N, C-alpha and C positions, 0 to 999 in steps of 0.2 A: 497573607493572602496567596493562594496557590497560583503559580504562573500558568498560562495556557500551555498545553502540550505543543501546540504549533501556533505561531503568530507570523502572518505575512503582512507587511506594511508597505503600501505604495509600490508594489512590484510592477516593474516595466520590463518588457522584453520586445525588442525590435530586431527583425531579421532584415539583412541587406540595408543596414542603416546608411543613409546618405545617397542611396542609389534610387533610380526611378522606380524600381520594383520593391521599395521599402514596404515591409509589412509590420505593423504594430500589433502584435498578438496580445500582449497584456499592457494595459494603460492605467496603471495605478491600482492594481488589485489588492484588496485588504481582506484578511480572514483571520479569525482567532478560533481555535478549537480547544475546548477544555478537556482535561483528562476524563475518560469515561464517556465522552460525547461522540456520537456517530453522525456525520454530516454527509448528505447526498450532494454530489456535484453534478449538475445537469447542464448540458450544452450540446448544440448540434455538432456534427463532425466538422473538424477543421477550425473550431472556435478557439482552440488553445488549451483545452483541459489537460491534455497529456503534457504540454509544456509547463503548465501550472504545477502538476504533480511532480514532474521532474525537478523543478526548482524547489518545491517544498521538501522533496526527499534528497536534496543535495547532489542530484545527478547533473544538474545544470545550474548556471549562475544567472541572476537577473542583471539587466543593464543598470538598473537602479532599484532602490528599495531594500528592505531588511527582511531576513529570514531568521526566526528564533525558534529553537527547540527547547522546551522547558525553561524559557527565560534567558537562554544563552544565545548570543548573537553568533550566527554561522556565516554570514555573507562574506566576511573578510578573512576567513580562515584559509590556511594553505591546504593543498591537496591531501596531504597525509592526515591532517586532523579531520578534514571533512570525510575522508574514507573511514576513519575510526568511528566517527559519529554515525555515519550511514550504516555501518555494520552492526552497531550496538543499539542505536536509538530508533531506527526506521525499518519497517517491514514492507515489502512490495509484493503486490499480487497483480498479475496481468490477465488479459483475456485468454491467452494460451498459457498452459501450465509451465512450460520450459523446464520440466524435470529432467535430470540427467538419466538417459535411457539405460545405461549400463549398471545403474544402482537400484536397489530395492526402495520401496516407499520409506522404510525406516532409515535407510542409509541417506536418502535425500534430505531427511530432516536432521540427521546427525551431523552431516558435513558442515553446515554453517556454524554449528556450535563448536566443532573442533577448530575451525578457522578463528574463532573468537576466544580460544584458550580454555574451553571447557574440557574436562576429562572425558574419556571415552565412555566410562560407565555412567556418569551423570548425564551425558548427552543422550545415551541410549534410553535411560529411564524417562527423561523429559520427552523424547521423541515418541516413545510408546504411549505415554500419557496423553499427548496431544492427539495422536491418531485414534486412541480409544475414545477421546472426548467428542470426535466427529463421526463415530460409528464405523470406522474402518480399521480398527485395531487388528482384527483377524487377517487383514490383507497386507499387513506390514512387511511380510517377506516377499511380496510380489513386485516385479518390475513394472514400470508404467505401461508397457505394451500389453500386459496381462490384466489391465484395469480398465474400467469404463471411464468415459470422459468426466463424469461427476466424481468418481473416486480419485482420478488424477488431480482434479482441481482442489479437492479437499486436502490431498497431500500437499499441494502448493500452498494452501492456507497455513497448514501446520509448519511448513518450512519457513514461511514469512514470520511466524511468531516464535520460531525456535529460540532466538536470542532474547526473548522477552522485551521487545521494543516498547518505547513509549508512544509511538505513532505508527499507524498502519495506513498505507496508501494503496488503493485498489483501482485499477483502470479497467472498467467493464468486466468485472471478475466472473460474471455468469453469461457474458455476451455470446459465447461459443457453444452454449448448451440449449437443448430444447426446453420449452416452458416448464414442463413437469420437473425435470432434473434441475433446472435453474432455481425453482422454488425450494427444493430440498437442499441444494448446495448453499443457497443464500441463508437459509435457516441455520445451517451448520456454521457459516461464517459469523452470523450474529451471535450465536451461542459462544463461539470462541472469544469474540470481542467483549461481550458482556461479562463472561467469566473472568477475563483477565483485567478488565477495567481500563484498557488503553484507549487512546483517542483514535478515531478513524475518519478518513475522507474517502468516500467511495464514489467514483464516477460511474454513472449509468444512464442509459437511454430509457430504462424501464421506470416509468413514473409510479407504477404499483410498488416496485421495490423501494423507490425513493421515499414513498409515503410511509414506509415502515421504519425509517430512520428518525433520528431526533429532530432534524430540520433539513431543509433543502436550500441550497444556494444555486443561482444560475449565473453562468458566465455569459455576459452580454456586452458586446463592443469592448472587450478587453477588461471589463470590471465585473466584480462579483456583487450580485444584488439578491 
């Protein structure tokens, strides 16, 4: 039986623990995402969805509970092992593209592969293929400042998938775009996800976009429902 790409079990996260200003952001959140499944994460601002994504992506640690990637327990690993897992197994996309401005589109997609030990030639081939797949291959030699917002975000998508992760985590990936561009960019993201067969959790306020994913979960009072 195939293990879930991501499994969160009884995740708790409390800020200012023991203080009068204690805030329980996550109160036993559970989530399992299968390989190839795209899950929409819906929650109001401040409900803790970014915290949940950071814990799932090993950028933060829960106060209690388990995080598993591909069936491997991650919660108790040291920083070095967590960094390796994050680099190879998880791709991140944010509302703002955070591309390196001094590098071209293709260089932005090549760099994470070089950091992961891929040869320069192989990294360049994969980068160009990813950019071609989202319709901006001809723009691969342009720097971010010479690209539109939608093009920049598509480059960010390709960078997130550069190392062929098993899990993609996206936090409002189209939230900074106008509705028309948002729809085009989201379609490109879904194409990438479907083409590679990885699992994805995509946080969004846009219920129309959420409805286009495989299922929707809501973060309510620190739990996923």
